[in-house]
C-alpha positions as CSV (number, residue, x, y, z in Angstrom):
1,M,-5.5,-0.7,3.9
2,F,-3.9,1.9,1.5
3,D,-6.5,4.3,0.4
4,R,-4.1,6.9,-1.0
5,I,-1.7,5.3,-3.4
6,L,1.1,7.5,-4.9
7,L,2.8,6.3,-8.1
8,A,5.9,7.8,-8.9
9,V,7.3,7.2,-12.7
10,D,10.3,8.5,-14.7
11,G,9.4,6.4,-18.0
12,S,11.8,3.6,-17.3
13,E,10.6,0.0,-17.8
14,H,10.7,-0.7,-13.9
15,A,8.3,2.4,-13.6
16,L,6.1,0.9,-16.1
17,H,5.9,-2.3,-14.4
18,A,5.6,-0.3,-11.0
19,A,2.5,1.3,-12.7
20,R,1.0,-2.0,-13.6
21,K,1.4,-3.4,-9.9
22,A,-0.2,0.0,-8.5
23,A,-2.9,-0.6,-10.8
24,E,-3.6,-4.1,-9.6
25,M,-3.4,-2.8,-5.9
26,A,-5.7,-0.1,-6.6
27,R,-8.3,-2.5,-8.3
28,T,-8.2,-4.8,-5.2
29,M,-8.1,-2.3,-2.5
30,K,-10.5,0.5,-4.2
31,P,-8.7,3.6,-2.8
32,S,-10.1,6.9,-2.6
33,E,-7.2,8.5,-4.4
34,F,-4.7,7.5,-6.8
35,R,-2.0,9.9,-7.6
36,I,0.7,9.6,-10.3
37,V,3.7,11.9,-10.1
38,V,6.5,12.7,-12.6
39,S,9.5,15.0,-11.9
40,Y,12.2,16.4,-14.2
41,D,15.3,18.1,-13.3
42,T,15.8,21.7,-12.7
43,I,17.0,23.7,-15.6
44,P,20.3,25.5,-14.7
45,V,19.9,29.2,-15.2
46,Y,23.4,29.6,-16.7
47,L,21.9,28.4,-19.8
48,G,20.3,31.9,-20.5
49,E,17.5,32.7,-22.8
50,P,16.2,31.4,-25.1
51,N,18.0,28.2,-24.4
52,M,16.5,27.9,-21.0
53,Q,13.3,28.2,-22.0
54,L,13.8,25.6,-24.8
55,A,15.1,23.2,-22.3
56,I,12.2,23.7,-19.9
57,D,9.7,23.0,-22.9
58,A,11.4,20.2,-23.8
59,R,11.5,18.7,-20.2
60,K,7.8,19.4,-19.7
61,I,6.8,17.5,-23.0
62,E,8.9,14.5,-21.9
63,A,7.4,14.5,-18.5
64,E,3.9,14.7,-20.1
65,E,4.6,11.9,-22.5
66,I,6.0,9.8,-19.5
67,L,2.8,10.7,-17.6
68,S,0.7,9.7,-20.6
69,R,2.3,6.5,-20.7
70,A,1.9,5.5,-17.2
71,V,-1.6,6.7,-17.1
72,K,-2.1,4.1,-20.2
73,E,-0.2,1.1,-18.4
74,V,-2.6,2.0,-15.1
75,G,-5.7,1.6,-17.3
76,N,-9.3,1.5,-15.7
77,I,-9.3,1.7,-11.9
78,P,-12.0,2.2,-9.3
79,C,-11.2,6.0,-8.4
80,E,-10.0,9.1,-10.1
81,I,-6.5,9.4,-11.2
82,H,-4.7,12.6,-10.4
83,T,-1.5,13.6,-12.1
84,E,1.3,16.0,-11.0
85,I,4.4,17.1,-13.0
86,I,7.0,18.8,-10.6
87,E,10.4,20.2,-11.1
88,G,13.2,19.6,-9.1
89,D,14.9,16.4,-7.3
90,A,12.9,13.3,-8.1
91,A,13.2,11.8,-4.6
92,E,12.6,15.2,-2.9
93,A,9.5,15.6,-5.0
94,I,8.0,12.4,-4.2
95,I,8.5,12.7,-0.7
96,D,7.0,16.3,-0.5
97,V,3.9,14.8,-2.4
98,A,3.3,11.9,-0.4
99,T,3.7,14.1,2.8
100,T,1.4,17.0,1.3
101,R,-1.1,14.5,0.0
102,G,-1.2,12.3,3.0
103,S,-0.2,9.2,0.8
104,D,-0.6,5.8,2.3
105,V,1.9,4.1,-0.1
106,I,4.5,5.1,-2.6
107,V,4.6,2.9,-5.6
108,M,7.9,3.1,-7.7
109,G,10.4,1.1,-9.9
110,S,13.6,-0.2,-8.2
111,R,15.5,1.5,-11.1
112,G,15.3,4.3,-13.6
113,F,16.8,6.9,-15.6
114,G,18.6,8.6,-12.6
115,R,22.0,10.0,-13.4
116,L,23.7,8.1,-10.5
117,A,23.4,4.3,-10.1
118,G,23.1,2.9,-6.7
119,L,24.4,-0.7,-6.0
120,L,21.1,-2.5,-5.5
121,L,18.5,0.2,-6.0
122,G,18.5,3.2,-8.0
123,S,19.8,6.3,-5.9
124,T,16.1,7.7,-6.2
125,S,14.5,4.5,-4.9
126,Q,17.1,4.6,-2.0
127,K,16.4,8.3,-1.0
128,V,12.7,7.9,-1.1
129,L,12.9,4.6,1.0
130,A,15.0,6.2,3.6
131,H,13.0,9.2,3.9
132,A,9.3,8.5,3.1
133,P,6.5,9.3,5.4
134,C,4.9,6.1,4.6
135,P,5.4,2.6,3.4
136,V,7.2,2.4,-0.2
137,L,6.8,-0.5,-2.6
138,I,9.8,-1.0,-4.6
139,V,8.8,-2.9,-7.9
140,R,11.5,-4.8,-9.8
């Protein structure tokens, strides 16, 4: 049913739970592609150098750690795991990757570490749900 699964993670407990659920889906459905995406906010240019580069490096390291934890949570699945780290708005990055890669489903946590809190869902989850090019599975 879902041949291309996209897992979006931000390191939150909801995201790690989503990783476990996406892995269960992959073990059951045996997709041809499983992709994990982590995004980090754009660094404001007004920081100047060397502060801007230090901030970029710190965010990349944090994103790599989040990605590593997600891959560990997914564990062994019957297909290759592809990973992407993207700078920019998380919801826009998830939607862009899903569109570009032709994802059949997006799996993500209901709440994360976003700056704005939604009423029932996190703001990123709400935006992805509203604009995704494919079905979205929100995991609590």
